[in-house]
C-alpha positions in Angstrom: 95.3 21.5 -76.3 96.8 19.1 -79.0 95.6 15.6 -78.8 99.3 14.3 -78.7 102.5 16.0 -77.5 106.2 15.0 -76.8 108.3 16.1 -73.9 112.1 15.9 -74.1 113.9 15.8 -70.8 117.7 15.8 -70.7 119.5 13.6 -68.2 122.6 15.2 -66.9 125.7 13.7 -65.3 127.3 14.9 -62.1 129.5 17.1 -64.2 126.6 18.8 -65.8 126.9 17.2 -69.1 124.0 15.8 -71.1 124.3 12.2 -70.8 121.0 11.2 -72.4 117.6 12.6 -73.4 114.3 11.1 -72.0 111.6 11.4 -74.5 107.9 11.3 -73.0 105.1 11.0 -75.4 101.7 12.0 -73.9 98.0 11.4 -75.2 96.1 14.6 -74.4 92.6 13.2 -75.2 93.0 10.4 -72.8 94.2 12.8 -70.1 91.2 15.0 -70.5 88.9 12.1 -70.4 90.4 10.9 -67.2 90.3 14.3 -65.7 86.5 14.6 -66.5 85.9 11.2 -65.0 87.7 12.1 -61.8 85.7 15.4 -61.6 82.3 13.6 -62.0 83.4 11.0 -59.4 84.3 13.7 -56.9 81.1 15.6 -57.4 79.0 12.4 -56.9 80.8 11.7 -53.6 80.1 15.2 -52.5 76.4 14.9 -53.4 76.1 11.6 -51.7 77.7 13.0 -48.6 75.3 16.0 -48.7 72.3 13.7 -49.1 73.4 11.5 -46.3 74.0 14.5 -44.1 70.5 15.9 -45.0 68.8 12.6 -44.2 70.7 12.4 -40.9 69.6 16.0 -40.2 66.0 15.1 -41.0 66.2 12.0 -38.7 67.6 14.1 -35.9 64.9 16.7 -36.5 62.2 14.0 -36.4 63.6 12.5 -33.2 63.7 15.9 -31.7 60.1 16.6 -32.7 59.0 13.1 -31.6 60.6 13.7 -28.2 58.8 17.0 -27.8 55.5 15.5 -28.9 55.9 12.5 -26.6 56.7 14.8 -23.7 53.6 16.9 -24.5 51.5 13.7 -24.8 52.9 12.4 -21.5 52.1 15.6 -19.8 48.5 15.6 -21.2 48.1 11.9 -20.1 49.3 12.8 -16.7 46.9 15.7 -16.5 44.0 13.4 -17.6 45.0 10.8 -15.2 45.2 13.3 -12.4 41.8 14.7 -13.4 40.3 11.2 -13.5 42.0 10.4 -10.1 40.4 13.5 -8.6 37.0 12.5 -10.1 37.3 9.0 -8.8 38.1 10.2 -5.3 34.9 12.1 -5.1 32.9 9.2 -6.5 30.5 7.4 -4.1 31.3 4.1 -5.8 34.5 2.2 -5.0 36.7 1.9 -8.1 39.2 -0.9 -8.4 41.7 -1.4 -11.3 43.1 -4.9 -11.4 44.8 -7.4 -13.7 44.1 -11.0 -13.0 44.1 -11.2 -9.2 46.4 -8.2 -8.7 44.9 -4.9 -7.7 46.7 -2.0 -9.4 44.8 1.1 -8.3 41.9 2.0 -6.0 40.1 5.1 -5.0 39.4 6.4 -1.5 35.8 5.2 -1.7 37.0 1.6 -2.2 39.2 1.9 0.8 36.3 3.2 2.9 34.1 0.5 1.5 36.3 -2.4 2.4 38.0 -0.9 5.5 41.6 -1.1 4.2 44.2 1.5 3.7 45.2 2.1 0.1 48.5 0.2 0.5 46.7 -2.7 2.3 44.1 -3.0 -0.5 46.8 -2.9 -3.2 48.4 -6.0 -1.6 45.1 -7.9 -1.3 44.1 -10.3 -4.0 40.7 -9.7 -5.6 39.4 -13.1 -4.6 39.9 -12.1 -0.9 37.3 -9.4 -1.3 34.5 -11.7 -2.5 32.2 -13.5 0.0 29.8 -15.2 -2.4 30.9 -14.9 -6.1 28.2 -15.7 -8.6 30.7 -17.8 -10.6 33.8 -19.8 -9.7 36.2 -17.2 -11.3 34.0 -14.2 -11.0 36.6 -11.6 -11.9 37.2 -13.2 -15.3 33.6 -14.3 -15.8 31.9 -10.9 -15.4 30.5 -9.7 -18.7 31.3 -6.1 -19.6 28.6 -3.5 -19.1 26.5 -5.9 -17.1 25.6 -5.2 -13.5 26.0 -8.0 -10.9 25.0 -8.3 -7.3 27.5 -10.1 -5.0 28.3 -10.2 -1.4 31.8 -8.7 -0.6 33.9 -9.1 2.4 35.5 -6.2 4.4 38.8 -6.3 6.3 37.1 -7.2 9.6 35.4 -10.2 7.9 31.8 -8.7 7.8 30.0 -9.0 4.5 27.8 -6.6 2.6 25.7 -6.8 -0.6 27.2 -4.9 -3.5 26.4 -4.0 -7.1 29.4 -4.2 -9.4 29.9 -3.1 -13.0 33.0 -4.2 -15.0 34.8 -2.5 -18.0 38.1 -3.4 -19.8 40.6 -0.7 -20.6 43.9 -0.5 -22.5 46.5 0.7 -19.9 49.2 2.3 -22.1 51.4 3.0 -19.2 51.6 -0.7 -18.5 51.2 -1.9 -22.1 48.4 -4.3 -21.3 44.6 -4.6 -20.9 43.3 -4.0 -17.3 39.9 -4.5 -15.7 38.0 -1.8 -13.9 35.1 -2.5 -11.6 32.8 0.1 -9.9 31.5 -1.2 -6.6 28.4 0.2 -4.9 27.2 -0.7 -1.4 23.5 -1.6 -1.7 22.9 -2.5 2.0 20.3 0.3 2.4 18.6 -0.6 -0.8 18.4 -4.2 0.2 16.9 -3.2 3.5 14.3 -1.1 1.7 13.5 -3.9 -0.7 13.2 -6.3 2.3 10.9 -3.8 4.0 8.8 -3.4 0.9 8.7 -7.2 0.5 7.6 -7.5 4.1 4.9 -4.9 3.7 3.7 -6.7 0.5 3.4 -10.1 2.1 3.1 -9.6 5.9 0.8 -7.7 8.2 2.5 -4.8 9.8 0.7 -5.0 13.1 0.8 -8.7 13.9 3.7 -9.8 11.7 1.5 -12.6 10.3 1.3 -13.5 6.6 -1.2 -11.2 4.8 -3.8 -11.9 2.2 -1.3 -12.1 -0.7 1.1 -14.4 1.1 -1.8 -16.6 2.3 -2.9 -17.2 -1.2 0.7 -18.2 -2.2 1.2 -20.4 0.7 -2.2 -22.1 0.3 -1.5 -22.7 -3.4 1.8 -24.4 -2.5 0.1 -26.6 0.2 -2.7 -27.6 -2.2 -0.1 -28.7 -4.8 1.6 -30.9 -2.1 -1.8 -32.2 -1.0 -2.7 -33.1 -4.6 0.6 -34.9 -5.1 0.4 -36.8 -1.8 -3.4 -37.4 -2.0 -4.2 -35.9 1.3 -6.8 -33.4 2.7 -6.2 -29.8 3.5 -8.5 -27.6 5.7 -8.9 -23.8 5.6 -10.3 -22.1 8.7 -11.7 -18.5 8.3 -11.8 -16.9 11.8 -13.5 -13.7 12.9 -12.6 -12.3 16.3 -15.9 -10.8 17.6 -15.8 -7.9 20.0 -12.8 -6.0 18.6 -15.0 -3.3 17.1 -16.7 -2.6 20.5 -13.2 -2.3 22.1 -12.2 0.2 19.3 -15.4 2.2 19.8 -15.1 2.3 23.6 -11.4 2.6 24.2 -9.9 3.7 20.9 -7.8 1.9 18.3 -4.6 1.9 20.4 -6.2 -0.3 23.0 -8.0 -2.2 20.3 -4.7 -3.1 18.6 -3.3 -4.3 22.0 -6.3 -6.6 22.5 -6.1 -7.9 19.0 -2.4 -8.8 19.5 -3.3 -10.5 22.7 -5.9 -12.6 20.9 -3.4 -13.4 18.1 -0.9 -14.7 20.8 -3.6 -17.0 22.1 -4.3 -18.4 18.7 -0.6 -18.9 18.0 -0.2 -21.0 21.1 -2.8 -23.5 19.9 -2.0 -23.6 16.1 0.4 -26.4 15.2 4.0 -25.7 14.0 3.2 -27.0 10.5 0.0 -25.0 10.2 -0.2 -21.6 8.6 -1.7 -18.7 10.5 -2.2 -15.3 8.8 -4.3 -12.2 9.0 -6.9 -11.7 6.3 -7.8 -8.2 7.4 -9.2 -6.3 10.3 -10.4 -8.8 12.9 -10.4 -11.7 10.4 -7.8 -14.4 10.3 -6.9 -17.6 8.3 -5.5 -20.9 9.6 -4.4 -23.5 7.0 -4.1 -27.1 8.1 -1.9 -28.7 5.4 -2.5 -32.3 6.5 -5.9 -33.4 7.8 -6.7 -37.0 8.5 -10.3 -36.5 9.6 -12.8 -33.7 10.2 -12.8 -34.3 13.9 -9.2 -33.1 13.9 -10.3 -29.7 12.7 -13.3 -29.7 15.0 -11.1 -30.3 18.0 -8.8 -27.5 17.1 -11.8 -25.1 16.6 -13.2 -26.1 20.0 -9.9 -25.4 21.7 -9.6 -22.0 20.0 -13.1 -21.0 21.0 -12.7 -22.1 24.6 -9.4 -20.3 24.9 -10.9 -17.1 23.4 -13.8 -17.2 25.9 -11.3 -16.8 28.7 -10.9 -13.1 29.5 -7.9 -11.1 28.1 -6.1 -8.8 30.5 -4.7 -5.7 28.7 -3.5 -2.7 30.7 -5.0 -4.2 33.8 -8.5 -4.3 32.1 -10.5 -7.4 31.3 -11.8 -7.9 27.8 -13.9 -10.8 26.5 -13.9 -11.8 22.9 -15.5 -14.7 20.9 -14.5 -16.6 17.7 -16.6 -17.4 14.7 -14.9 -20.0 12.5 -16.0 -21.2 9.0 -14.2 -24.2 7.6 -13.7 -25.6 4.0 -11.8 -28.7 3.0 -9.8 -29.7 0.0 -10.7 -31.5 -2.2 -14.4 -31.7 -1.1 -15.1 -27.9 -1.2 -12.8 -26.7 -3.9 -9.5 -27.3 -5.6 -7.9 -23.8 -5.4 -7.2 -21.2 -2.7 -9.7 -18.6 -3.8 -12.6 -21.0 -3.7 -11.6 -22.6 -0.4 -11.2 -19.3 1.4 -14.4 -17.9 -0.1 -16.4 -20.9 1.0 -14.8 -20.9 4.5 -15.9 -17.3 4.7 -19.4 -18.2 3.6 -19.6 -20.8 6.4 -18.3 -18.2 8.9 -20.8 -15.7 7.7 -23.6 -18.1 8.6 -22.5 -17.8 12.3 -22.0 -14.0 12.3 -25.3 -13.1 13.9 -25.0 -15.5 16.8 -23.5 -14.2 20.1 -21.6 -17.3 21.3 -18.4 -18.6 19.7 -19.0 -21.4 17.2 -17.6 -23.1 14.1 -19.2 -24.6 11.1 -18.1 -26.6 8.0 -19.1 -25.3 4.6 -22.2 -26.9 3.0 -23.3 -26.7 -0.6 -26.6 -25.0 0.2 -24.7 -22.1 1.7 -23.8 -21.1 -1.9 -27.5 -20.5 -2.5 -27.6 -18.0 0.3 -24.6 -16.1 -1.0 -26.0 -16.1 -4.5 -29.3 -14.7 -3.2 -27.4 -11.8 -1.6 -25.4 -11.1 -4.7 -28.6 -11.2 -6.7 -30.2 -8.9 -4.2 -27.4 -6.4 -4.5 -27.8 -6.3 -8.3 -31.6 -5.9 -7.9 -31.0 -3.0 -5.5 -28.9 -1.2 -8.1 -31.6 -1.8 -10.7 -34.3 -0.6 -8.3 -32.6 2.7 -7.7 -32.3 3.3 -11.5 -35.8 2.2 -12.1 -37.2 4.3 -9.3 -38.7 1.4 -7.5 -38.0 2.8 -4.0 -40.5 5.0 -2.2 -40.7 6.7 1.2 -43.3 6.1 3.9 -43.5 8.5 6.7 -44.4 7.8 10.4 -45.7 10.9 12.2 -44.1 12.0 15.5 -46.5 13.3 18.1 -45.9 15.9 20.8 -47.4 14.2 23.9 -48.5 17.3 25.8 -50.3 19.0 22.9 -51.1 16.0 20.6 -49.7 17.9 17.6 -47.7 16.3 14.8 -44.3 17.9 15.1 -42.3 15.6 12.8 -42.2 12.7 10.5 -39.7 9.9 10.1 -38.8 8.9 6.6 -38.7 5.1 6.1 -37.7 3.5 2.8 -39.8 0.9 1.1 -39.0 -1.2 -2.0 -41.9 -1.8 -4.4 -40.4 -4.6 -6.6 -41.8 -4.8 -10.1 -42.4 -8.6 -9.7 -42.2 -9.4 -6.0 -44.3 -6.5 -4.7 -43.4 -4.7 -1.5 -40.1 -5.9 0.1 -39.4 -5.2 3.8 -36.4 -3.1 4.6 -35.2 -5.9 6.9 -34.7 -8.0 3.8 -32.5 -5.5 1.8 -31.0 -2.9 4.2 -28.5 -5.3 5.8 -27.2 -6.4 2.4 -27.1 -2.7 1.3 -24.9 -2.0 4.4 -22.6 -4.9 3.8 -22.0 -3.9 0.2 -21.8 -0.2 0.8 -24.7 0.5 -1.5 -26.5 2.0 1.5 -24.7 5.3 0.8 -26.3 5.6 -2.6 -29.7 4.6 -1.2 -29.4 7.1 1.7 -28.6 10.0 -0.7 -31.8 9.2 -2.5 -33.7 9.1 0.8 -32.4 12.4 1.9 -33.1 14.2 -1.3 -36.6 12.7 -1.7 -37.5 13.4 1.9 -36.4 17.0 1.7 -38.2 17.6 -1.5 -41.5 16.0 -0.4 -41.4 17.6 3.1 -40.7 21.0 1.5 -44.1 20.8 -0.1 -45.7 20.5 3.4 -43.9 23.4 5.1 -46.2 26.1 3.9 -49.1 24.5 5.8 -47.0 23.0 8.6 -44.0 25.3 9.2 -43.0 23.6 12.4 -42.8 20.1 10.7 -39.4 18.3 10.6 -38.4 15.2 8.9 -36.1 12.5 10.4 -33.7 10.5 8.3 -31.6 7.5 9.5 -27.9 7.6 8.8 -25.8 4.4 8.3 -22.5 3.9 10.2 -20.5 3.8 7.0 -22.1 7.1 5.8 -21.6 8.7 9.2 -17.8 8.1 8.9 -17.6 9.2 5.3 -15.6 12.3 4.6 -18.1 13.4 2.0 -21.1 13.4 4.4 -21.2 17.1 5.2 -20.5 18.1 1.5 -23.3 15.8 0.3 -25.8 17.0 2.9 -25.1 20.7 2.2 -25.5 20.0 -1.5 -28.8 18.3 -1.0 -30.2 21.1 1.2 -29.1 23.6 -1.4 -30.6 21.6 -4.3 -34.0 21.1 -2.6 -34.0 24.6 -0.9 -34.9 22.8 2.3 -34.4 24.6 5.7 -31.7 22.8 7.6 -33.4 23.3 11.0 -36.3 21.1 9.7 -34.0 18.2 9.0 -33.3 15.7 11.8 -30.4 13.3 11.3 -30.8 10.0 13.3 -27.6 8.1 14.3 -27.3 5.0 16.4 -25.9 5.0 19.9 -23.0 2.7 18.9 -21.9 5.3 16.3 -21.1 7.7 19.1 -19.0 5.4 21.3 -15.7 6.7 19.9 -16.3 10.3 21.1 -13.0 11.5 19.7 -14.2 10.6 16.2 -17.9 11.3 16.7 -17.8 14.8 18.3 -16.1 16.5 15.3 -18.6 15.0 12.9 -21.6 16.0 15.0 -20.2 19.5 15.4 -20.0 19.8 11.6 -23.6 18.6 11.3 -24.7 21.2 13.8 -22.7 23.8 11.9 -24.8 23.0 8.8 -27.9 23.7 10.9 -29.5 20.3 11.1 -30.8 18.6 14.3 -29.2 15.3 15.6 -31.0 12.5 17.4 -29.6 9.3 18.9 -31.8 6.4 17.7 -32.5 3.1 19.6 -31.1 4.7 22.8 -30.6 2.3 25.7 -29.4 -0.7 23.7 -25.8 0.4 23.6 -23.3 1.4 26.3 -25.0 4.6 27.6 -23.4 6.8 30.2 -24.1 10.3 31.3 -20.4 11.2 31.0 -20.2 10.6 27.3 -23.7 11.9 26.5 -23.0 15.3 28.0 -20.1 15.7 25.5 -22.2 15.1 22.5 -23.9 18.0 20.6 -27.3 16.3 20.2 -30.9 17.5 20.3 -33.0 14.3 21.0 -32.9 10.8 22.5 -35.1 8.2 20.9 -35.9 5.4 23.4 -35.9 1.9 21.9 -39.2 0.0 21.5 -38.0 -2.7 23.9 -38.2 -0.3 26.9 -41.6 0.9 26.0 -43.0 -2.7 26.0 -41.9 -3.1 29.6 -44.0 -0.3 31.2 -46.0 -2.8 33.2 -43.0 -5.0 34.2 -40.3 -4.8 36.7 -38.0 -3.1 34.2 -40.3 -0.1 34.0 -37.8 1.9 36.2 -35.4 2.1 33.3 -37.8 4.1 31.1 -38.3 7.0 33.5 -34.5 7.0 34.2 -33.8 7.5 30.5 -36.4 10.3 30.3 -34.8 12.0 33.3 -31.3 11.5 31.9 -32.4 13.2 28.6 -33.9 16.2 30.4 -30.9 16.5 32.7 -28.6 16.9 29.7 -31.0 19.3 28.1 -32.4 17.3 25.2 -35.9 16.1 24.2 -36.9 12.5 24.6 -39.0 10.5 22.0 -40.3 7.0 22.6 -40.6 4.7 19.7 -43.0 1.8 19.1 -46.0 3.1 21.1 -48.8 0.7 20.3 -51.4 1.0 23.1 -53.2 3.7 24.9 -51.7 2.5 28.2 -48.2 3.0 26.9 -49.0 6.5 25.6 -50.6 7.5 29.0 -47.7 6.1 30.9 -45.2 8.1 28.8 -47.2 11.2 29.2 -47.3 10.8 32.9 -43.5 10.4 33.0 -43.0 13.6 31.1 -41.8 12.0 27.8 -41.7 14.8 25.2 -42.6 13.0 22.0 -43.8 9.6 20.7 -44.4 7.6 17.5 -45.9 4.2 16.8 -48.8 2.2 15.5 -51.1 3.5 18.2 -51.2 6.7 16.2 -50.6 5.4 12.7 -48.4 3.1 10.7 -45.8 4.5 8.3 -47.8 6.1 5.5 -47.0 6.7 1.8 -46.7 10.4 1.0 -50.2 10.7 -0.4 -51.8 9.1 2.7 -49.5 11.2 5.0 -50.9 14.4 3.5 -54.5 13.1 4.2 -53.5 12.1 7.8 -52.0 15.6 8.5 -55.1 17.3 7.1 -57.4 15.1 9.2 -55.3 15.6 12.3 -55.2 19.3 11.8 -59.0 19.4 11.4 -59.5 17.3 14.6 -57.2 19.6 16.5 -59.2 22.6 15.3 -62.5 20.9 16.3 -61.2 20.2 19.8 -60.0 23.8 20.3 -63.3 25.2 19.0 
């Protein structure tokens, strides 16, 4: 196309004649440029429109996908919420979701816990559920992941102890943070804790403060006494006679008698005084404020007199006595342990006396206790150093004059003090329980030494005394069987001697005696007649011999001589042999022989002999018997 061109356009009249000629001159380059410009402009608009449409399409697609995703997310959230709701409903803890004071959600456990329906609980402010908050605004002040104990209030107004745990959560459905607390009723746990606390600090039978609580209470009172510059007294009391009741009537009646004695003491002890049980039949009274010693003496006297009046339990009359030892702050000590120990020392000085008495602690009493402690240590050393030895007192058959047995009696040959009497160390050994170790040595040694004599004296038996604590030991039968096996000693040649008092509780004694008999040993009741003898209980006991106490043998020429023949007859009637102890004169031996007593032992025949002298005595006795026969 040419760059420039001319167009001639005739102008005609109405008659069709050429009136004029219009000449149009046109620039082709300019026209083409303009056409290209319009083309580009049109294409740009089309592209822009396409781009806008595409963006709009993407936006619509995004919105659509977002809606689908949100719907899926919402459904998942609902499923999770439903699952959590189900889990919360089977939870034992009450769960409360709240914001501020407004409760938003609760589970069934919370409704049961507080006694509300779900709708009622949702309309209840949080502060209405709290009986004793630990802080003024407890719902806001609870620290996350920290357990608190509070008292909560139910719908009916009753309260209960609870354990609460708080957490914060972002509640997307409400677009805010909410608080969630888990509530657990700890009523039973608190009851258990109270019970354990009671057991730890109070005596279960009497309900009195026990040893631990007495120490705490006395410590507090001594602090007050120190600040106020006043005296405090500690009374250590022993109710004597309870053991005899237990032995005769059983522990059920014994407990009833003990409670009756406690009630008597309570009536006389002041309201500000502290009364507690130390253990067994021992009690403590603390007088926090004492003006003079006479005040304590007067109370002791009233207590002793009241206890001497008979107690009526189950329509039976019981008589008890009181032994009271007293120590005073600050004279006798400045702490609870010292004061109680010294009051016990003072009480112990009265323990061997029959009547009710009281006594204040004195410094010289410490020396007595020290001597006992020293004696116990010496006993342990003596057993290790083999300072003990056995002496044997022969037992004679009256009708034939033969030696049919020997009684093993322990002696202590101290390396410095020489021979120490059993009366000096046996009571201490029994108090400390060391008597069990000593008796084990006695049994083994007696069996081993007697075994050496059996080939010459096959009918010989050896008697061994058993202590009360060893008689009640569960290991007695095992230890005895082990010793018999170790020494290869025939069981029928061993005679176990127990005291009459040890058999008073027949329900406890009979099974033990039967086990002894099953082992094959013989059983004798020692010191018979000094206890509470009766034919009814003796007939129940599986025993082989009664040993009459020396006190009856001494009375053969007195009015009381009727008792001795009665005991011999009693023994024969129940089918056991009778041995009289402590025979010292020919008259006593003749009298016993006349009354058909089976066996005797005593200084009339010989004193207790060391093993070497015993062998000589048996040989001489055997030779004399042979000479008489020939």
